[in-house]
C-alpha positions in Angstrom: -1.0 -29.5 37.0 2.4 -30.9 35.9 5.6 -28.8 36.0 5.7 -28.3 32.2 2.2 -26.7 32.2 3.1 -24.7 35.3 6.1 -23.1 33.5 4.0 -22.4 30.3 1.1 -20.8 32.3 3.6 -18.7 34.3 5.3 -17.6 31.1 1.9 -16.6 29.6 0.9 -14.7 32.6 4.2 -12.7 32.7 3.6 -11.8 29.0 -0.1 -11.0 29.6 1.0 -8.5 32.5 3.3 -6.6 30.1 0.4 -6.4 27.5 -2.1 -5.3 30.1 0.3 -2.4 31.3 0.5 -1.2 27.7 -3.3 -1.4 27.3 -3.2 -4.1 24.7 -5.7 -7.1 24.5 -4.7 -10.6 25.4 -4.6 -13.0 22.2 -7.8 -14.9 22.0 -5.8 -18.2 21.3 -4.6 -18.1 24.9 -7.9 -19.1 26.3 -7.2 -22.7 25.2 -4.0 -22.7 27.2 -5.7 -21.3 30.4 -8.9 -23.2 30.0 -8.2 -26.4 28.0 -11.1 -28.3 26.7 -12.0 -31.5 28.4 -9.7 -34.4 27.7 -11.1 -36.6 24.9 -10.1 -40.0 23.5 -9.8 -38.3 20.2 -10.5 -34.9 18.6 -10.5 -33.5 15.1 -7.6 -31.0 15.1 -7.3 -28.3 12.4 -6.1 -24.9 12.1 -8.4 -21.9 13.4 -10.5 -24.2 15.7 -12.0 -22.1 18.5 -13.2 -23.3 21.9 -16.9 -23.4 22.4 -16.8 -20.5 24.9 -15.0 -18.3 22.5 -17.6 -19.1 19.9 -20.6 -18.1 22.0 -18.7 -15.0 23.3 -17.8 -13.7 20.0 -21.1 -14.2 18.2 -23.3 -11.2 18.1 -27.0 -11.7 18.8 -28.7 -9.4 16.2 -32.3 -8.1 16.7 -35.1 -9.3 14.3 -36.7 -6.4 12.5 -40.2 -7.1 11.1 -40.4 -6.5 7.4 -43.9 -7.9 6.6 -46.3 -10.3 8.0 -48.5 -12.7 5.9 -51.7 -13.5 7.8 -52.8 -12.8 11.3 -50.1 -13.9 13.7 -51.2 -16.2 16.5 -51.2 -15.5 20.2 -48.7 -18.0 21.3 -46.5 -18.4 18.2 -45.9 -17.2 14.8 -43.5 -18.7 12.2 -40.4 -17.0 11.2 -38.6 -16.4 7.9 -35.3 -14.8 8.7 -32.9 -13.0 6.2 -29.4 -12.9 7.8 -26.3 -14.8 8.9 -27.7 -17.9 10.7 -25.0 -17.8 13.4 -26.0 -14.4 14.6 -29.8 -15.3 14.1 -29.4 -18.4 16.2 -27.7 -16.4 19.0 -30.8 -14.3 19.1 -33.0 -17.5 19.1 -31.0 -18.7 21.9 -31.8 -15.6 24.0 -35.5 -16.1 23.1 -35.2 -19.7 24.3 -33.8 -18.2 27.7 -36.6 -15.7 27.8 -39.3 -18.3 27.4 -40.2 -17.1 23.8 -39.1 -20.3 21.9 -41.7 -22.8 23.0 -43.2 -25.8 21.4 -47.1 -26.3 21.6 -46.6 -28.9 24.4 -44.9 -26.2 26.6 -41.4 -27.6 26.1 -38.7 -24.9 25.5 -36.3 -25.0 22.6 -36.3 -26.4 19.1 -37.6 -29.9 18.8 -36.1 -30.7 15.4 -33.4 -29.2 13.3 -32.6 -30.3 9.8 -29.6 -28.6 7.9 -28.5 -29.2 4.3 -25.4 -26.9 4.4 -23.0 -26.4 1.5 -21.0 -29.6 1.2 -17.5 -27.9 0.9 -17.1 -29.6 -2.7 -17.1 -28.5 -6.2 -20.1 -30.6 -6.9 -22.3 -28.9 -9.6 -26.0 -29.2 -10.3 -27.5 -28.1 -13.5 -30.1 -25.5 -13.2 -32.3 -23.7 -15.6 -30.9 -22.9 -19.0 -28.3 -25.7 -18.3 -26.1 -23.4 -16.3 -24.1 -24.6 -13.5 -26.2 -23.7 -10.3 -24.3 -24.9 -7.3 -20.7 -24.7 -6.1 -19.2 -24.8 -2.6 -15.9 -23.0 -2.3 -15.0 -23.3 1.3 -12.9 -26.3 1.8 -11.0 -28.2 4.5 -10.6 -26.4 7.9 -12.6 -23.2 7.0 -15.7 -25.2 6.1 -15.3 -27.5 9.1 -15.1 -24.6 11.6 -17.9 -22.7 9.7 -20.0 -25.7 10.5 -18.9 -26.5 13.8 -19.7 -23.0 15.0 -23.2 -23.4 13.9 -23.6 -27.0 15.5 -22.5 -25.5 18.8 -25.4 -23.2 18.8 -27.7 -25.7 17.4 -27.0 -28.1 20.3 -27.9 -25.4 22.8 -31.2 -24.4 20.9 -32.5 -28.0 21.0 -35.2 -29.0 23.5 -34.2 -31.5 26.0 -35.6 -34.2 23.8 -34.7 -32.6 20.4 -33.0 -34.0 17.4 -30.6 -32.7 14.7 -30.4 -34.2 11.2 -27.1 -33.2 9.4 -27.2 -33.8 5.6 -23.9 -33.9 3.7 -22.3 -35.9 0.7 -19.5 -38.3 0.8 -16.7 -35.8 0.7 -17.1 -34.2 4.2 -19.5 -36.5 6.0 -16.7 -38.3 7.8 -15.1 -35.2 9.2 -18.4 -33.9 10.3 -19.3 -37.2 12.0 -16.2 -36.6 14.4 -17.4 -33.0 15.0 -20.8 -34.2 15.7 -19.4 -36.7 18.2 -17.4 -33.9 19.8 -20.3 -31.6 20.3 -23.2 -34.0 20.9 -21.4 -36.9 22.3 -20.6 -40.3 20.4 -23.3 -42.0 22.3 -25.9 -39.5 21.2 -25.8 -40.6 17.5 -29.0 -42.5 16.7 -28.6 -43.2 13.0 -26.5 -42.8 10.0 -29.1 -42.7 7.3 -28.3 -43.0 3.5 -30.5 -41.3 1.0 -30.2 -43.3 -2.1 -31.5 -41.9 -5.4 -31.1 -42.8 -9.2 -30.1 -40.3 -11.8 -28.8 -40.3 -15.3 -25.5 -42.0 -15.4 -22.3 -41.3 -17.4 -19.3 -43.6 -18.4 -17.1 -43.6 -15.3 -14.0 -45.6 -14.0 -15.5 -46.0 -10.5 -18.9 -46.8 -8.9 -21.7 -44.4 -9.6 -22.1 -41.9 -6.6 -25.9 -42.0 -5.9 -26.3 -41.4 -2.1 -26.0 -38.7 0.4 -25.4 -39.2 4.3 -27.9 -37.9 6.9 -26.6 -38.1 10.4 -29.3 -38.2 13.1 -28.2 -37.1 16.6 -30.4 -36.5 19.7 -29.6 -34.2 22.6 -30.5 -36.9 24.9 -29.3 -40.4 24.2 -32.3 -41.8 26.4 -35.1 -39.3 25.7 -36.0 -38.4 22.1 -38.9 -38.6 19.7 -39.1 -41.5 17.2 -42.4 -42.1 15.3 -41.9 -45.3 13.4 -41.9 -44.8 9.7 -42.9 -47.2 7.0 -42.0 -48.0 3.4 -44.0 -50.2 0.9 -43.5 -53.9 0.8 -41.4 -55.4 -1.9 -43.1 -56.7 -5.0 -42.0 -60.4 -4.1 -43.6 -60.1 -0.6 -46.9 -58.7 -2.1 -47.0 -61.5 -4.7 -46.3 -64.1 -1.9 -49.2 -62.7 0.2 -51.4 -62.8 -2.8 -50.6 -66.5 -3.4 -50.5 -68.0 0.2 -52.3 -65.2 2.2 -49.2 -64.4 4.5 -45.7 -63.3 4.2 -43.0 -65.7 5.3 -39.5 -64.8 6.6 -37.7 -68.0 7.8 -40.2 -69.7 10.1 -41.9 -66.4 10.8 -45.3 -65.9 9.1 -47.2 -62.6 9.1 -49.9 -60.7 7.3 -49.0 -57.3 5.6 -49.3 -54.2 7.9 -51.4 -51.8 5.9 -48.8 -49.1 6.7 -46.0 -51.0 5.0 -42.9 -52.5 6.5 -40.8 -50.6 9.0 -38.3 -48.3 7.3 -34.6 -48.9 7.7 -31.8 -46.6 7.3 -31.4 -46.6 3.7 -34.0 -44.4 2.2 -34.8 -45.0 -1.6 -36.4 -41.7 -2.5 -36.0 -40.3 -6.1 -34.9 -36.7 -6.9 -37.5 -34.4 -8.2 -38.5 -35.1 -11.7 -37.9 -32.3 -14.3 -41.6 -31.9 -15.0 -42.9 -32.4 -11.5 -45.2 -29.6 -10.0 -42.8 -29.8 -7.0 -39.9 -28.3 -8.9 -39.1 -24.6 -8.5 -35.7 -24.6 -10.3 -33.8 -23.6 -7.1 -30.3 -25.1 -6.9 -30.0 -27.9 -4.4 -33.7 -28.2 -4.0 -34.7 -31.4 -2.0 -37.6 -33.6 -2.6 -40.6 -33.1 0.0 -40.8 -36.9 0.5 -37.2 -36.8 2.1 -38.2 -34.1 4.6 -41.4 -35.8 5.3 -39.4 -38.9 6.5 -37.3 -36.6 8.7 -40.1 -34.6 10.0 -42.6 -37.3 10.7 -40.1 -39.4 12.4 -38.5 -36.9 15.0 -41.4 -34.5 15.8 -45.1 -34.2 16.5 -47.7 -31.7 15.5 -47.1 -28.2 17.1 -43.2 -28.8 17.5 -40.7 -26.2 16.3 -38.8 -27.2 13.3 -35.6 -25.1 12.3 -33.8 -25.1 8.9 -30.8 -22.7 9.2 -29.9 -23.1 5.5 -33.3 -22.8 4.3 -32.5 -22.6 0.6 -35.6 -23.4 -1.6 -37.7 -23.8 1.6 -38.5 -27.5 1.4 -38.2 -28.2 5.1 -40.5 -25.5 6.1 -42.9 -26.2 3.3 -43.3 -29.8 4.7 -43.4 -28.6 8.3 -46.4 -26.4 7.4 -48.2 -29.2 5.7 -47.6 -31.5 8.7 -48.9 -28.9 11.1 -45.5 -28.0 12.6 -44.2 -24.6 13.8 -41.3 -23.5 11.8 -38.2 -21.2 11.5 -36.2 -20.8 8.4 -33.0 -18.7 8.1 -31.0 -18.0 4.9 -28.3 -15.4 4.1 -29.5 -15.2 0.5 -32.2 -12.7 -0.7 -33.0 -15.2 -3.5 -33.8 -18.0 -1.2 -35.9 -15.6 1.0 -38.1 -14.6 -1.9 -38.3 -18.1 -3.2 -39.5 -19.4 0.3 -41.9 -16.4 0.6 -43.6 -17.4 -2.9 -43.6 -21.1 -1.9 -45.3 -20.6 1.3 -47.9 -18.4 -0.3 -48.6 -20.9 -3.1 -48.6 -24.2 -1.2 -50.6 -27.3 -2.3 -51.9 -29.7 0.3 -50.2 -32.9 -0.5 -46.5 -33.9 -0.1 -45.0 -33.4 -3.6 -47.0 -30.1 -4.0 -50.2 -31.7 -5.4 -53.8 -31.4 -4.5 -56.0 -28.5 -3.1 -54.4 -25.1 -2.4 -53.2 -24.9 1.2 -53.3 -21.5 3.1 -50.2 -21.3 5.3 -50.5 -20.2 8.8 -49.4 -16.6 9.5 -45.6 -15.9 9.2 -43.3 -12.9 9.5 -40.2 -12.1 7.3 -37.6 -10.5 9.5 -34.2 -8.8 8.8 -31.4 -9.9 11.0 -28.3 -7.8 10.4 -29.3 -5.5 7.7 -31.9 -3.0 8.8 -34.3 -0.4 7.3 -33.4 2.8 9.2 -36.3 4.7 8.0 -38.7 2.1 9.6 -36.7 2.2 12.8 -36.8 6.0 13.1 -40.5 5.9 13.0 -40.9 3.4 15.8 -42.6 4.6 19.1 -40.0 5.6 21.8 -40.4 2.3 23.8 -39.9 0.1 20.7 -36.9 2.2 19.7 -35.2 2.0 23.1 -35.7 -1.9 23.0 -34.3 -2.3 19.5 -31.4 0.1 20.3 -30.5 -2.0 23.3 -30.8 -5.4 21.3 -28.6 -3.9 18.5 -25.6 -3.3 20.7 -26.1 -6.5 22.8 -27.0 -4.5 25.9 -29.0 -6.0 28.9 -32.3 -4.2 29.5 -31.6 -3.2 33.1 -32.8 0.3 34.0 -31.0 1.8 36.8 -30.0 5.3 38.2 -26.7 6.9 38.9 -26.9 10.0 41.2 -30.5 10.3 39.9 -29.7 10.1 36.3 -31.7 7.3 34.4 -29.8 4.7 32.7 -31.3 2.0 30.4 -29.2 -1.0 30.6 -25.7 -2.5 31.0 -23.2 -3.4 28.0 -20.3 -5.7 29.2 -20.8 -4.4 32.8 -20.9 -0.7 31.9 -24.0 1.5 32.0 -25.9 2.4 28.8 -28.1 5.4 28.2 -30.5 5.4 25.3 -30.9 9.0 24.4 -34.4 10.1 23.8 -34.0 12.1 20.6 -37.7 12.5 20.4 -37.7 14.8 23.3 -34.0 15.9 23.9 -32.9 17.0 20.6 -29.1 16.6 19.9 -26.0 15.6 21.9 -23.0 18.0 21.8 -19.8 17.8 23.8 -21.4 20.2 26.2 -24.3 17.6 26.7 -21.6 15.0 27.6 -19.9 17.5 30.1 -23.2 18.2 31.7 -23.8 14.5 32.1 -20.3 13.8 33.6 -20.9 16.7 36.1 -24.2 14.9 37.2 -22.9 11.2 37.5 -19.1 11.6 37.7 -16.9 8.7 38.2 -19.7 6.8 39.9 -20.5 5.5 36.4 -17.1 3.7 36.2 -14.4 4.0 33.5 -16.9 4.1 30.5 -20.5 4.7 29.6 -22.4 4.1 26.3 -24.8 6.6 24.7 -27.0 5.2 21.9 -28.7 7.7 19.4 -29.4 8.2 15.8 -26.3 9.3 13.9 -27.8 12.7 13.3 -28.3 13.4 17.0 -24.5 13.5 17.6 -22.9 17.0 16.9 -19.4 15.6 17.3 -17.4 13.0 15.1 -15.3 11.2 17.7 -16.0 7.7 18.7 -15.8 8.8 22.4 -15.2 11.7 24.7 -13.0 11.1 27.7 -13.4 13.3 30.9 -11.6 12.7 34.1 -10.6 9.1 32.8 -14.2 8.2 32.0 -15.0 7.4 28.2 -18.4 8.2 26.9 -18.9 6.2 23.8 -21.2 7.5 21.0 -23.1 4.3 19.6 -24.6 5.7 16.4 -27.6 4.3 14.4 -26.8 4.0 11.5 -23.8 2.4 12.8 -20.2 3.5 12.9 -17.8 0.6 13.8 -15.6 1.2 16.9 -12.8 -1.4 16.5 -12.1 -1.6 20.4 -15.6 -2.5 21.3 -15.9 -5.6 19.1 -13.9 -8.9 18.8 -14.5 -9.3 15.0 -14.4 -6.9 12.2 -17.9 -6.5 10.5 -18.6 -7.9 7.1 -21.7 -7.9 4.7 -24.4 -10.4 3.8 -22.7 -11.0 0.4 -25.0 -12.0 -2.3 -24.2 -14.1 -5.4 -23.8 -12.5 -8.8 -24.0 -15.7 -10.9 -25.9 -19.1 -10.7 -22.8 -21.0 -9.7 -22.4 -18.9 -6.6 -26.1 -19.4 -5.1 -25.0 -22.0 -2.5 -21.5 -20.6 -1.6 -20.6 -20.8 1.9 -20.9 -17.1 3.3 -20.5 -15.8 6.8 -21.6 -12.2 7.8 -20.4 -10.5 11.1 -22.2 -7.6 12.7 -24.9 -5.5 11.3 -25.4 -2.7 8.7 -28.3 -0.4 7.5 -30.0 -0.6 4.2 -28.7 1.8 1.5 -30.8 1.4 -1.7 -28.6 1.3 -4.9 -29.2 4.1 -7.4 -30.7 2.6 -10.6 -31.4 4.3 -14.1 -33.0 2.3 -16.7 -33.6 2.5 -20.5 -36.7 0.7 -21.8 -37.5 -0.4 -25.3 -40.7 -2.1 -26.1 -40.2 -4.9 -28.8 -42.7 -7.3 -30.5 -41.7 -10.4 -28.4 -40.0 -8.7 -25.4 -39.5 -5.6 -23.3 -35.8 -4.6 -23.4 -34.5 -3.2 -20.1 -31.1 -1.6 -20.1 -29.4 -0.9 -16.9 -27.8 2.6 -17.7 -26.6 3.3 -14.2 -26.2 1.1 -11.0 -24.5 2.5 -7.9 -24.3 0.7 -4.7 -24.1 2.8 -1.7 -23.4 0.0 0.8 -22.1 1.2 4.3 -19.6 -1.2 5.7 -17.9 -0.9 9.0 -19.2 2.6 9.2 -17.6 3.8 6.0 -19.8 4.8 2.9 -18.7 2.7 -0.2 -20.0 3.5 -3.8 -19.7 0.9 -6.4 -20.9 0.7 -9.9 -22.2 -2.1 -12.1 -19.8 -4.5 -10.7 -21.7 -4.5 -7.3 -24.9 -5.8 -8.8 -25.8 -9.2 -7.7 -29.0 -10.0 -9.6 -32.4 -8.6 -10.9 -35.4 -10.4 -9.7 -38.7 -10.1 -11.5 -42.4 -10.5 -10.7 -44.3 -10.7 -14.0 -47.6 -9.9 -12.5 -47.1 -7.5 -9.5 -50.2 -7.0 -7.5 -49.1 -3.7 -5.9 -48.6 -5.4 -2.4 -46.4 -8.6 -2.3 -43.3 -9.3 -4.5 -43.9 -12.7 -5.9 -40.6 -14.0 -7.6 -40.9 -15.4 -11.0 -37.4 -15.1 -12.4 -33.9 -14.1 -11.5 -31.4 -12.7 -13.8 -27.7 -13.0 -12.6 -25.3 -10.1 -12.9 -22.8 -12.1 -14.8 -25.3 -13.0 -17.5 -26.5 -9.3 -17.6 -23.1 -8.1 -18.0 -22.5 -10.6 -21.0 -25.6 -9.2 -22.6 -24.3 -5.6 -22.4 -26.2 -4.8 -19.0 -29.6 -5.6 -20.6 -32.3 -8.0 -19.8 -35.3 -9.3 -22.0 -38.8 -9.6 -20.5 -40.8 -11.9 -22.7 -44.2 -10.4 -23.5 -45.9 -13.8 -23.2 -44.8 -14.0 -19.4 -46.1 -10.5 -18.5 -49.6 -10.5 -17.0 -49.7 -7.0 -15.5 -47.4 -4.7 -14.0 -43.9 -5.9 -13.7 -41.8 -5.4 -10.5 -38.0 -5.5 -10.8 -35.8 -5.9 -7.7 -32.2 -4.7 -8.2 -30.0 -6.4 -5.6 -26.5 -5.4 -4.9 -23.8 -7.7 -3.6 -24.4 -6.6 0.1 -28.1 -7.5 0.2 -29.6 -3.8 -0.4 -32.3 -3.6 -3.0 -34.0 -1.0 -5.1 -37.6 -1.7 -6.6 -39.0 -0.4 -9.9 -42.3 -1.1 -11.3 -42.8 -1.2 -15.0 -46.2 -0.6 -16.7 -45.8 -2.5 -19.9 -49.2 -1.4 -21.3 -47.9 2.0 -21.9 -46.1 2.6 -25.2 -43.2 2.8 -24.8 -43.1 1.0 -21.4 -42.6 3.2 -18.5 -40.7 2.7 -15.1 -41.5 4.2 -11.8 -39.9 3.9 -8.3 
């Protein structure tokens, strides 16, 4: 350590001592001064860049709450569709890997292949249904790079020892991302820079037409990774030469055509999905199945786990299912989740979504960060206890203090999950009796987890003889001093342009269904649905907030609800509904039976209403 660094560290230590004496936290950015990252020949430097240790420490691992399961789950593995922030969900998957619960069919732990197509941090627009703008990325520069980098750090650790990651970006940010990938995976771990070249309608321009995206392929190990050679068709001239002379000649080398084709290079000429294709589902940013077939066949085998953390329209997992891979899809948007759910339940066997129907293997839809408290409350005691420990990032380590049973540890301190099934409620007297039993042997703090209604006091903690007994309530009340970052919601889009905005959620919350009142009018060609009342009751950071129509994100519709599974047919965005004076029109020709409407607020909460159109006038029921 040179003298200049010694002086700087000494000054920080003096300041840190003063902060400690006053009970204040040390600034997080000091970590880079005390523990600088390894020296690199070059590094991408930008405002807000955190070190890897800080990213891993600050990211919550949120438990997965099962919402519904489609099919019978397998003994060894079942596929996962996860609604939530992908950073927090991947932290949970990382714990699953450590616990031996994230295993490929051949027994190798970790994810074998990751493909991500994140928001490109551009203002590039796609045209979606009804000629509306459907795609817009708004986070630019340093914010986008750090958003992406945090996720790449966890993805590297999630990969199996021979795993690969494909990062799909456009020309505006791929060069910055390349430097990030070099930092995180190592420059020598880049296998290919693949170019996806496509054709589309052109317009007059004063520069070359932009008709490609970049897909970087990095391997966790630069000497041990999967590559199954891929092929493309021979050129027309080669086939004509073979037809004439019985062989293909390149220079002095003569060969007969390989029935599989010629080995694929790093420029992939794969067309966008045609407007009339059976593959098209009118989801912004949808990629063709042929593209993902190239990626998945090339870098994985049957039974391998494929992860797409920006799942969008579900192309990755659709192809993974057809190629007999295991899969995990994560997305923060409810529209994406319902789109993927429908897609997996209506698969066709061939790539490009043609051929015979294909029944997907069983998969489970999970909430990760936004939970249904009513379902939690009905869990058996052991399941409740396990979920409560997970929710507050506690280690499941039962132990006793002076004979009193504790359930685990949180940041080194003891945790007690209160058995509200047997023990009723918790008063200040309860805490005093507990302290009389365990005293200072518990340390300077103890955590007690219970349903919010079980606590008969409002304080975040009760302090006795220097010991703080923290009340961790479910549904949650945010305690600032216990968390590194403020909680934020799973924000949903309210117009088609915002479908693929870069959104980051922190922490967790509990579902509060919006209050919805409708006025229905049956017309000759349509059923008119007027939203008379919409109130969101989202609870953020422990405080109840009520918003009116402005909190509406969208209304999703199933025109032929079967009474069991919501099958997304149409989405009406709040911006368009507002322009239509808070009315939506349901065309009679689309209605095949009962109609389910899902009203989604901007925080991810939903209310469901079923309309029975055969009645005159149409009737709505919860």
